[in-house]
C-alpha positions in Angstrom: 0.0 0.0 0.0 1.2 3.7 -1.0 0.2 7.1 -0.5 -1.7 8.9 -3.1 1.2 11.3 -3.1 3.6 8.2 -3.9 1.4 6.8 -6.9 1.7 10.4 -8.7 5.7 10.3 -8.5 5.5 6.8 -9.3 3.3 7.6 -12.5 5.6 10.0 -13.7 8.8 8.1 -12.8 7.2 5.3 -15.2 6.6 7.5 -17.9 10.0 9.5 -17.1 13.6 9.4 -19.4 14.0 5.7 -18.4 10.6 4.4 -19.8 11.0 1.4 -17.4 8.8 -1.9 -17.0 8.9 -2.5 -13.5 9.3 -6.2 -13.5 10.4 -8.9 -10.4 10.6 -12.0 -9.6 9.4 -14.3 -6.9 10.8 -15.3 -3.7 11.8 -19.4 -4.8 15.3 -18.7 -6.2 16.2 -17.8 -2.6 14.7 -19.5 0.1 14.4 -18.0 2.9 14.8 -14.0 0.7 12.1 -11.7 1.4 8.2 -12.9 0.3 6.9 -11.8 -3.4 4.0 -9.6 -2.7 0.7 -10.4 -4.8 -0.4 -6.8 -5.9 2.3 -4.2 -7.7 2.7 -1.1 -5.9 3.7 1.5 -7.9 6.7 2.8 -5.7 8.6 0.3 -8.0 7.6 2.1 -11.1 10.9 4.4 -9.4 12.3 1.6 -7.6 15.9 -0.4 -8.7 16.4 -1.0 -12.4 18.9 -3.4 -14.5 20.2 -1.6 -17.2 19.9 -3.2 -20.5 23.6 -2.9 -22.5 23.7 -4.3 -25.4 24.7 -1.1 -27.0 25.0 2.8 -25.1 23.0 4.2 -28.5 20.5 2.0 -27.7 19.9 1.2 -24.3 16.8 -0.8 -23.2 14.9 0.8 -20.4 16.1 -0.2 -16.6 14.8 -2.9 -14.4 14.8 -3.7 -10.9 16.6 -5.7 -9.2 14.6 -8.4 -7.1 17.5 -10.1 -5.0 19.1 -9.1 -2.2 22.6 -10.7 -1.0 22.9 -11.0 2.5 26.9 -11.3 2.1 28.1 -8.7 5.1 29.8 -5.3 4.0 32.0 -3.7 5.6 31.1 -0.8 6.9 32.3 1.5 10.6 29.7 2.6 13.3 29.5 5.6 11.8 28.1 4.0 8.6 25.8 2.1 10.2 23.7 4.8 12.1 23.7 6.5 9.3 19.9 7.6 8.0 18.8 6.3 4.5 19.4 9.7 2.7 22.5 9.8 3.7 23.3 6.1 2.7 21.9 7.0 -0.9 24.0 9.8 -0.5 27.2 7.5 -0.2 26.3 5.1 -2.5 25.9 7.7 -5.2 29.7 9.0 -4.1 31.1 5.5 -4.5 29.3 4.6 -8.1 31.0 8.7 -9.4 34.3 7.2 -8.2 33.5 3.9 -9.9 32.3 5.8 -13.2 35.8 8.1 -12.9 38.1 4.9 -12.8 36.5 3.5 -15.7 36.3 7.0 -17.6 33.1 6.5 -18.5 31.3 10.6 -18.3 28.4 11.1 -16.4 26.5 11.9 -19.4 27.0 8.4 -20.4 22.7 7.5 -21.4 23.0 4.6 -19.4 24.4 5.6 -16.0 22.1 9.0 -16.5 19.3 6.6 -16.4 20.5 4.6 -12.8 21.4 8.3 -11.4 17.9 9.4 -12.6 16.2 6.5 -11.2 18.2 7.0 -7.5 17.3 10.8 -7.6 13.5 9.7 -7.9 13.5 6.7 -6.1 15.1 8.7 -3.4 12.2 11.8 -3.3 9.9 9.0 -2.9 10.8 7.7 0.2 11.7 11.4 1.4 9.8 13.8 3.8 8.3 16.6 2.1 10.7 18.6 4.8 13.2 16.3 3.2 13.3 17.2 -0.4 15.7 20.5 -0.2 18.2 18.4 1.2 17.9 15.2 -1.7 18.2 17.7 -4.2 21.8 19.6 -2.8 22.9 15.8 -1.6 22.3 15.0 -5.4 24.9 18.0 -6.0 26.7 17.7 -3.4 27.9 13.8 -4.3 29.7 14.7 -7.4 32.3 17.4 -5.8 32.8 15.2 -3.0 33.2 11.8 -5.6 35.6 13.5 -7.4 37.9 15.0 -4.4 37.4 11.7 -2.7 39.1 9.5 -6.1 41.4 12.8 -6.0 42.8 11.9 -2.4 42.4 8.4 -2.5 40.7 9.1 0.9 39.1 7.1 2.2 40.1 4.5 0.4 37.3 2.9 -2.2 35.9 -1.0 -1.1 33.4 -2.3 -3.9 32.6 -6.0 -4.1 29.9 -8.0 -6.2 29.5 -11.6 -7.1 28.2 -12.8 -10.7 26.3 -16.9 -10.8 27.4 -18.5 -13.6 25.6 -20.4 -15.9 25.1 -22.4 -19.4 25.5 -25.7 -21.3 29.4 -26.7 -21.8 31.9 -25.6 -24.2 29.2 -21.7 -24.6 32.7 -20.8 -22.9 32.2 -19.4 -19.6 35.3 -20.1 -18.3 37.1 -17.8 -20.6 35.0 -15.2 -20.6 35.8 -15.0 -16.9 39.6 -14.8 -17.6 38.4 -12.2 -20.1 37.2 -9.7 -17.6 40.3 -10.4 -14.8 42.6 -10.8 -17.2 43.9 -14.0 -15.9 43.8 -17.4 -16.6 42.1 -19.0 -13.1 39.6 -21.0 -15.1 40.5 -24.1 -16.7 39.4 -23.8 -20.2 39.2 -26.8 -23.1 38.1 -26.1 -26.2 37.2 -30.0 -27.2 35.7 -31.4 -23.4 34.6 -29.7 -19.8 37.0 -27.9 -17.6 35.0 -26.8 -14.9 33.6 -30.0 -13.0 32.6 -28.5 -9.8 30.5 -25.6 -8.3 33.7 -22.6 -7.7 34.2 -19.2 -6.7 36.2 -17.3 -8.9 37.5 -13.9 -7.7 39.6 -11.4 -9.0 40.4 -7.2 -8.8 39.0 -4.9 -12.1 40.1 -0.9 -11.9 40.0 -1.5 -7.7 36.5 -3.3 -8.2 36.2 -6.6 -6.5 34.8 -9.0 -8.2 33.6 -13.3 -7.8 32.1 -15.1 -10.1 30.4 -18.3 -9.2 31.9 -21.1 -11.7 29.7 -23.9 -12.6 29.5 -27.1 -14.7 28.8 -26.7 -17.7 24.7 -27.6 -18.5 24.3 -30.8 -21.7 21.6 -30.1 -24.0 18.1 -30.7 -24.0 17.1 -34.6 -24.3 15.7 -37.1 -22.7 19.6 -38.6 -21.1 20.4 -35.6 -20.3 17.8 -34.4 -18.0 18.7 -35.9 -14.8 22.7 -34.9 -14.8 21.2 -31.5 -15.8 19.0 -31.1 -12.5 21.6 -32.5 -10.5 23.8 -29.9 -11.6 21.2 -26.8 -11.0 20.7 -28.8 -7.2 24.0 -28.5 -6.8 24.4 -24.6 -7.7 21.3 -24.2 -5.8 22.9 -25.5 -3.0 26.2 -23.7 -2.8 24.3 -20.1 -3.4 21.5 -20.7 -0.9 24.0 -19.3 1.9 25.4 -16.9 -0.4 23.3 -15.6 -2.7 24.9 -13.8 -6.2 24.2 -9.8 -7.2 23.1 -11.0 -10.9 23.0 -14.3 -13.4 24.8 -14.5 -16.6 23.3 -17.4 -19.3 25.8 -18.0 -22.0 24.9 -19.2 -25.2 26.8 -18.8 -28.9 25.9 -16.5 -30.6 27.5 -18.9 -34.7 25.2 -22.1 -33.0 21.8 -20.0 -33.1 19.9 -21.0 -36.4 16.7 -22.2 -36.9 16.7 -25.7 -35.3 17.9 -24.2 -32.0 14.9 -24.8 -29.2 16.6 -25.1 -25.7 13.2 -25.1 -24.2 13.2 -27.3 -21.9 17.0 -27.1 -20.9 15.5 -23.7 -19.5 12.2 -25.0 -18.4 14.6 -26.8 -16.5 16.3 -23.7 -14.2 13.4 -22.3 -14.4 11.5 -25.3 -12.3 14.4 -25.4 -9.8 15.6 -21.8 -9.2 12.0 -20.2 -10.0 11.1 -17.6 -12.0 13.0 -15.1 -9.9 16.4 -15.8 -11.9 15.7 -14.8 -14.9 14.5 -11.5 -13.6 18.7 -10.7 -12.9 20.2 -12.3 -15.6 21.9 -10.7 -18.6 22.3 -13.2 -21.7 26.2 -14.0 -22.9 26.1 -14.1 -25.9 29.3 -14.9 -26.7 31.4 -16.1 -30.8 30.0 -12.8 -31.6 32.9 -12.5 -34.4 32.6 -15.4 -35.7 31.6 -15.6 -39.8 28.1 -14.7 -40.1 25.4 -17.3 -42.3 24.1 -16.5 -45.1 20.7 -14.6 -45.5 17.4 -15.2 -47.2 18.8 -13.6 -50.1 21.6 -16.2 -50.8 23.7 -13.0 -49.4 25.5 -13.0 -45.5 23.0 -11.4 -43.3 24.5 -7.8 -41.7 25.4 -8.4 -38.1 22.6 -6.2 -36.3 19.7 -8.0 -37.7 21.7 -12.0 -37.3 22.2 -10.1 -33.7 18.0 -9.0 -33.5 17.1 -12.5 -35.1 18.8 -14.6 -32.9 18.5 -12.3 -29.4 14.5 -12.2 -30.2 14.6 -15.9 -30.5 16.2 -16.7 -26.9 13.6 -14.5 -25.7 10.9 -15.3 -26.9 12.0 -19.1 -25.3 12.3 -17.8 -22.3 8.6 -16.0 -22.5 7.4 -19.7 -23.0 10.0 -20.6 -20.1 8.4 -18.5 -17.2 4.6 -17.8 -19.0 5.0 -14.2 -18.8 6.2 -11.8 -22.3 6.2 -8.6 -20.6 10.1 -9.6 -19.1 13.4 -8.5 -21.8 16.6 -9.1 -20.4 19.6 -7.7 -21.3 21.8 -8.9 -23.3 26.1 -8.3 -23.5 28.1 -10.0 -26.4 31.8 -11.6 -25.8 33.9 -12.3 -28.2 37.0 -14.5 -26.1 38.9 -15.6 -28.6 42.9 -14.3 -29.3 42.6 -13.1 -32.7 39.8 -10.7 -32.3 40.3 -6.9 -33.1 41.2 -4.8 -31.1 41.4 -1.0 -30.4 44.5 1.4 -30.2 44.3 0.3 -26.0 44.6 -3.2 -26.6 40.8 -3.9 -25.6 38.5 -6.2 -27.6 35.7 -4.5 -29.8 33.1 -6.0 -31.8 31.9 -6.0 -35.4 29.8 -3.0 -34.4 32.7 -1.2 -32.6 32.0 -1.5 -29.7 34.1 -2.3 -26.4 32.5 -5.6 -24.7 34.6 -5.3 -21.3 33.6 -1.9 -20.6 30.2 -2.9 -21.4 30.0 -5.7 -19.4 31.5 -4.0 -16.3 29.3 -1.6 -16.5 26.4 -3.2 -16.6 27.4 -5.5 -13.1 28.2 -2.2 -11.2 24.7 -0.3 -12.6 22.9 -3.3 -11.5 24.9 -3.9 -7.8 24.4 -0.1 -6.8 20.9 0.4 -7.8 20.1 -3.4 -5.5 22.0 -1.3 -2.8 19.8 1.5 -3.2 16.6 -1.2 -2.8 17.9 -2.9 0.0 18.3 0.4 1.9 14.9 2.3 0.7 13.3 -1.4 2.2 11.7 -0.9 -1.3 9.6 -4.1 -0.2 6.6 -4.6 -2.8 7.2 -6.8 -6.0 5.7 -7.3 -9.7 5.7 -11.6 -9.9 6.7 -12.9 -13.5 4.7 -16.0 -14.8 1.2 -16.5 -14.4 -0.1 -14.9 -11.1 -1.2 -17.6 -9.0 -3.3 -14.9 -7.2 -5.6 -12.1 -8.3 -4.1 -8.4 -7.2 -4.9 -7.1 -4.1 -7.4 -3.8 -4.2 -5.8 -0.8 -2.2 -6.9 -0.5 1.2 -9.1 2.6 0.5 -11.2 0.6 -2.4 -11.8 -2.2 0.3 -13.8 0.4 2.4 -15.3 2.6 -0.3 -17.2 -1.0 -1.6 -17.9 -1.7 2.7 -19.3 1.1 3.2 -22.3 0.7 0.4 -22.1 -3.2 1.2 -26.2 -4.2 2.8 -26.4 -7.6 3.9 -29.7 -9.0 2.2 -32.2 -10.2 4.7 -33.2 -13.8 4.5 -37.0 -12.8 5.1 -37.5 -11.3 1.8 -39.1 -8.1 2.5 -38.3 -4.4 2.2 -36.3 -2.2 4.6 -38.3 0.0 7.3 -38.0 2.7 5.3 -39.6 1.6 2.0 -42.6 0.2 4.1 -42.7 4.4 5.4 -43.2 5.1 1.3 -45.0 2.0 0.2 -47.8 2.9 2.7 -48.7 5.4 1.4 -50.0 3.6 -1.7 -53.6 3.0 -0.1 -54.4 7.0 -1.0 -54.1 5.7 -4.5 -56.2 2.2 -3.7 -59.2 3.9 -5.0 -58.0 5.8 -7.9 -57.6 3.1 -10.2 -60.7 1.5 -8.7 -62.7 4.6 -9.9 -61.4 4.5 -13.6 -63.9 4.4 -16.7 -63.3 1.3 -18.8 -60.8 1.8 -21.1 -61.0 0.1 -24.8 -58.1 -1.2 -26.1 -57.8 -1.4 -29.8 -56.3 -3.7 -32.3 -53.2 -3.0 -34.3 -55.6 -2.4 -37.0 -57.8 0.4 -35.5 -54.0 1.6 -34.2 -53.1 2.9 -37.2 -56.2 4.3 -38.3 -55.5 7.0 -35.9 -53.9 10.3 -35.7 -50.5 11.0 -34.4 -51.7 13.2 -32.0 -54.6 10.6 -30.8 -52.1 8.2 -30.9 -50.0 10.2 -28.4 -52.8 10.4 -25.9 -53.7 6.8 -26.1 -50.3 5.4 -25.1 -50.1 8.6 -22.7 -53.7 7.0 -21.1 -52.2 3.1 -21.0 -48.9 4.4 -19.4 -51.2 6.1 -16.6 -53.5 3.5 -16.4 -50.8 1.1 -16.0 -48.3 3.0 -13.4 -52.0 3.2 -11.4 -52.6 -0.6 -11.9 -48.7 -2.0 -10.5 -49.5 0.6 -7.4 -52.5 -1.4 -6.7 -50.8 -5.2 -7.2 -47.6 -3.8 -5.2 -50.5 -2.4 -2.5 -52.1 -6.6 -2.4 -48.6 -8.2 -2.1 -47.7 -5.9 0.8 -50.8 -7.1 2.3 -50.8 -10.7 1.3 -47.5 -10.1 3.3 -48.4 -9.2 6.5 -51.5 -11.5 6.5 -49.0 -14.6 5.9 -46.6 -12.8 8.6 -49.3 -13.0 11.0 -51.2 -16.3 10.2 -47.7 -18.1 10.2 -47.7 -19.2 14.1 -50.9 -21.1 12.9 -49.1 -23.3 9.9 -46.2 -24.5 12.7 -47.1 -28.8 13.8 -46.5 -30.0 16.4 -42.5 -30.2 15.8 -42.2 -26.5 15.4 -41.7 -26.7 11.6 -43.3 -25.0 8.5 -45.8 -26.7 6.5 -43.7 -26.7 2.9 -44.6 -24.9 -0.3 -45.9 -27.4 -3.0 -43.8 -27.9 -5.9 -44.5 -25.1 -8.6 -42.8 -25.2 -12.1 -40.2 -22.3 -13.3 -41.0 -20.6 -16.2 -39.4 -21.6 -19.4 -35.9 -20.2 -20.2 -34.4 -18.3 -22.9 -32.1 -20.8 -24.6 -29.2 -19.9 -27.1 -30.0 -20.6 -31.0 -29.5 -23.5 -31.6 -30.1 -26.7 -35.0 -31.5 -28.8 -31.9 -35.0 -29.6 -31.7 -37.4 -26.5 -31.4 -38.8 -28.4 -27.8 -36.0 -28.3 -25.0 -38.5 -28.5 -22.1 -36.3 -32.0 -21.4 -33.4 -29.8 -21.0 -34.2 -26.8 -19.0 -37.2 -27.1 -16.8 -36.7 -27.8 -13.5 -38.8 -28.4 -10.5 -39.0 -27.0 -7.5 -39.2 -29.6 -4.6 -40.0 -29.5 -0.6 -36.9 -29.7 -0.2 -36.3 -25.7 -0.2 -33.6 -26.2 -2.7 -34.1 -23.9 -6.4 -31.2 -25.3 -8.2 -30.7 -23.5 -11.9 -28.4 -23.7 -14.8 -26.5 -20.8 -15.5 -27.2 -20.3 -19.1 -24.2 -19.5 -21.3 -25.5 -17.4 -24.3 -22.6 -17.9 -26.2 -22.1 -21.4 -26.6 -21.8 -23.4 -29.2 -24.4 -25.3 -31.6 -26.4 -28.7 -30.0 -24.3 -27.8 -26.6 -26.4 -27.7 -23.4 -26.3 -24.1 -23.2 -25.0 -24.1 -20.1 -22.1 -23.3 -17.8 -22.5 -24.1 -13.9 -25.6 -24.4 -11.6 -26.8 -22.3 -9.1 -28.4 -22.5 -5.8 -30.7 -20.9 -3.6 -32.2 -21.8 -0.6 -34.3 -19.5 2.2 -35.3 -21.0 5.3 -37.1 -19.8 8.5 -35.3 -21.4 11.3 -37.7 -20.6 13.8 -40.3 -17.5 14.7 -37.5 -14.4 14.4 -34.9 -16.9 13.1 -34.2 -16.8 9.2 -31.8 -18.2 6.9 -30.2 -17.7 3.7 -27.9 -19.9 1.3 -27.2 -18.9 -2.3 -24.0 -19.5 -4.5 -23.0 -20.5 -8.4 -20.6 -22.5 -9.6 -19.0 -22.0 -13.1 -16.1 -24.1 -15.0 -14.1 -24.5 -18.0 -11.4 -26.1 -19.2 -8.6 -23.9 -17.1 -10.9 -22.2 -14.2 -13.4 -22.4 -11.7 -15.2 -19.9 -10.8 -17.3 -20.1 -6.7 -19.6 -17.6 -5.8 -21.9 -17.7 -3.0 -23.0 -16.4 0.5 -24.7 -17.5 4.0 -26.6 -14.8 5.9 -28.7 -15.3 9.0 -30.3 -12.5 10.9 -32.6 -12.4 13.2 -35.3 -10.3 14.0 -35.5 -9.0 17.1 -39.1 -8.6 18.5 -37.7 -4.9 20.5 -36.9 -3.5 17.8 -33.4 -4.0 16.6 -32.3 -6.6 13.3 -29.1 -8.6 13.6 -27.9 -10.2 10.4 -24.9 -12.0 9.9 -23.2 -13.2 6.5 -19.9 -15.0 4.7 -19.1 -14.5 1.3 -17.0 -16.9 -0.8 -15.4 -15.7 -4.4 -12.4 -16.9 -6.3 -10.4 -14.4 -7.6 -7.1 -16.2 -9.9 -6.4 -19.2 -7.7 -7.1 -17.6 -4.7 -11.0 -17.6 -2.2 -11.5 -14.5 -0.6 -13.6 -14.8 2.8 -15.5 -12.3 4.1 -17.7 -11.9 6.7 -20.0 -9.3 7.3 -22.2 -8.7 10.7 -24.5 -5.6 11.7 -27.2 -4.7 13.6 -30.4 -2.4 12.4 -32.2 -0.3 15.0 -35.3 2.2 14.2 -34.5 4.7 15.8 -37.3 6.9 15.1 -40.1 6.4 12.8 -38.3 7.4 10.1 -34.7 6.8 10.7 -32.9 3.8 11.1 -29.4 3.1 12.7 -26.6 0.8 11.5 -23.6 -0.8 13.0 -21.5 -2.8 10.9 -18.1 -4.7 10.9 -16.3 -7.5 8.7 -13.2 -8.9 8.5 -12.1 -9.6 4.6 -9.1 -13.1 4.1 -7.4 -12.9 0.7 -3.9 -15.0 0.9 -2.1 -13.7 4.2 -3.3 -10.9 4.2 -6.7 -10.1 6.7 -8.6 -6.8 6.7 -10.6 -5.3 9.4 -13.1 -2.7 9.2 -16.0 -0.9 11.3 -18.9 1.7 10.1 -21.9 3.5 11.5 -25.0 4.7 9.1 -27.6 6.5 9.3 -30.2 6.7 7.2 -33.4 8.5 7.2 -36.6 10.0 5.6 -37.5 14.1 5.2 -41.5 13.5 3.2 -42.4 10.1 0.8 -39.4 11.2 -1.6 -36.4 12.4 -0.1 -33.9 10.1 1.9 -30.5 11.2 3.9 -27.9 8.2 4.2 -24.9 9.7 6.4 -22.5 6.9 6.8 -18.1 6.4 8.3 -15.7 3.7 9.0 -12.5 2.7 9.4 -10.9 -0.1 7.7 -7.3 -1.7 8.9 -4.7 -4.2 6.9 -1.2 -4.3 6.5 0.4 -2.2 9.4 -1.8 0.4 7.6 -5.0 2.1 8.0 -7.7 4.2 6.0 -10.7 6.4 6.7 -13.5 7.6 5.2 -17.2 8.1 5.1 -20.3 9.7 2.4 -23.3 11.9 3.0 -25.9 10.9 0.4 -29.0 12.4 -0.8 -31.8 10.3 -2.7 -34.2 12.3 -4.6 -37.2 9.7 -6.0 -40.0 10.4 -8.2 -43.4 10.6 -7.5 -44.3 7.2 -8.9 -41.7 5.1 -6.7 -41.5 2.7 -6.7 -42.7 0.7 -9.5 -41.3 3.5 -11.2 -37.1 3.7 -10.4 -36.9 7.2 -11.7 -34.2 8.9 -9.1 -31.8 11.1 -8.9 -28.6 11.0 -6.2 -26.6 13.0 -4.9 -23.2 11.8 -3.4 -19.9 13.3 -1.4 -17.1 10.8 -0.4 -14.0 11.2 1.6 -11.7 8.7 1.7 -8.0 9.6 3.6 -5.0 7.4 4.2 -1.6 8.1 5.0 -2.1 11.3 5.5 -3.6 12.1 2.0 -6.9 12.7 1.1 -9.4 12.5 -1.7 -12.9 14.0 -1.6 -15.4 13.0 -4.3 -18.5 14.2 -6.1 -20.9 11.6 -7.3 -24.4 11.9 -9.4 -26.4 9.7 -10.7 -29.6 9.6 -11.9 -32.4 7.4 -13.8 -35.7 9.3 -15.5 -37.9 8.3 -18.2 -37.6 11.1 -21.4 -40.6 9.0 -22.5 -42.9 6.3 -23.1 -40.4 3.8 -23.8 -36.8 5.7 -23.6 -35.3 5.3 -20.8 -31.5 7.4 -19.3 -28.7 7.1 -16.8 -26.4 9.4 -16.4 -23.4 9.1 -14.3 -21.0 11.7 -13.6 -18.2 11.6 -10.1 -14.8 14.1 -10.1 -12.6 14.3 -7.3 -10.1 16.8 -6.6 -7.6 15.6 -7.9 -9.5 16.9 -10.8 -10.2 13.1 -12.2 -13.5 12.8 -12.9 -15.8 10.4 -15.4 -19.3 10.7 -17.3 -21.3 8.1 -18.0 -25.3 8.4 -19.9 -26.6 5.4 -21.0 -29.9 5.0 -23.3 -32.4 2.2 -23.7 -35.3 2.6 -25.8 -38.0 0.7 -27.5 -39.2 3.2 -29.4 -36.6 5.9 -30.8 -34.7 2.4 -32.6 -32.3 5.7 -34.5 -30.6 5.8 -31.3 -28.5 2.4 -31.7 -27.3 4.6 -34.8 -24.8 5.6 -32.7 -22.8 2.2 -33.0 -22.2 3.0 -36.3 -20.0 5.9 -35.7 -17.5 3.7 -34.2 -17.7 1.4 -36.8 -17.2 3.2 -39.3 -14.2 4.9 -37.4 -12.9 1.6 -37.2 -13.0 1.2 -40.9 -11.8 4.3 -42.2 -8.8 3.7 -39.8 -7.8 -0.5 -41.8 -8.5 1.3 -44.8 -6.0 4.3 -44.1 -3.3 2.2 -43.2 -3.6 -0.2 -46.0 -4.8 -3.1 -43.8 -2.6 -3.6 -42.4 -3.0 -5.4 -38.6 0.0 -3.3 -37.0 -0.1 0.4 -36.3 1.1 3.3 -36.0 2.4 4.1 -32.0 -0.2 7.5 -32.1 -3.6 5.4 -33.1 -2.7 2.7 -30.9 
């Protein structure tokens, strides 16, 4: 959870220079690491980024580092007691000193992105009183870095650890030797040289680098799965106590072609380490100066096109292995051959002129620095890679807003007490319908002979009579309900049970079109039996021909347990080949003869592969004749998170058409709290409740982490004519954000449907303008 200010700033970060897409791995890579949150936090957008470095000219977005290294670094007592902003300043100074040693300018694209991300992440964590302090320290860090690097005091102590993975013979050990400028790892061109997991350490430009060299994996086949799995488990056991800062996965660029397929091996690595390993992985392509193969036209392919084709192929297999296409791993291109072309300084360069060694060290340096910043700022929220096992956890203010609007259904199937007061006035209009003179119902041919004014008068008269008739029916229903309530005591048998109702046949259901028999009653009818359970299929309007037309089942039951105790159970289950959706509600209500009504309900619904359990309880009491007070509590469980809420509500009538509702509540969960309340005014039409014309004005206040949002909402439902209904909903808040929705339905003015033609013509025109291409330019998209 985060404040509104943090969310706004993070959105600016995510759409800024870096254009980053935050991704993170789950906690399965290293046992004992921090738990991965189910919900993405906008803070991560400005969080630690992982630089992609195929070239300096086209650097992909930075990405966050998800692993934490528990290796204890050397800190003095003074450094440990520093506040987070001071620690960030020290990391910036270290980073700038290292750049000076590597000869990298601060206006380098990758360097600028890293400094930009650190600065914005610090601003998000800093309070309003520390904003000036952050800006001053960022400028001061550059001066201090130059002074310390010139004097050499204090001594720069910086190191990081790299895990090396890849098939045998791809050049893992040779690359380690090239980076360290020493033959510390055994190499062999004809057989595997590394037979155990070992650490190879060295120093490059004053930076201590430790490589965890591993035995090579065998190519994917049914016979090599066991050996590869054994090697991977040995590696996992070795790095469990000292996790690396990053991972390098090696492949040979000259061995990738259309027949390349290492998906089983990539899936095995994902299975052993978890999807999180790919988030911190850079893909290293060795033999990058090998001769290029022929292109489709028979001529040698260009270096850029061939490199792009190979990287896209490997990245696509990684996406399939983790079941997630959002991840974009950075690629490093390496050439360890002694005959590789060099520059005047003796540095090996690639065909595109890139010095791969300096680019490699810079990428690892940025990853390590951003990982340390992440640890200092304590950014805990993550986004999981792969198919999410659970849905997002809604924000605390959103949960509180839903709780304030929630009403427990009454198992007694009666209207609220305020509605009873409004309906009592129907008795005044009962005699009006009986005193109406009889009317002659015209046939269709007779109606066509009338003039337009006569047609309108005739239809208005029918509409007026229909309204009065509905009011009379509603009054008779209320009278029958009251009489039934009085006579229920007489229907109890000796054991105190109510006589079961007689079975009734349900009405026909609207079934989807099909070539089957025109009489499908044997499949689509069900009987209400004496057990008081109502079982009905859930209609699927988009089913296949000759199919049953249903994709679920709905169960309902309501019973009177005792004189004043009622219970009801409703549930719906639907399932397809992948998902199982469950929605159910169990409700119990006790009507105290002294006035209060006590209710409790348990809601269970599925969200992805998780279940959300919500326990509601409320107490209603009529304070005055037209005033009802309510107190409610709620407990929600979702995964490993629990939320508790409480609310108070008061509603009262002014006259028969104006209703006021005021409520307030609080919700707590995950060590945070949200407060809110609303004031609602409802003005009903004069034909309420048979006509649902009304206008509703609502003011809502939500507060969390010292941030407050004030919003207003207006909702109106009314009849424009006899057969035309319109609904308008508009809302706006103090953040200048709002929404306007207008819905219209009509059985007379069918020309309203032509509005949809505008959208259809717009799409057709857009496709025609782009030559029928499926791809659209960025502006159109």
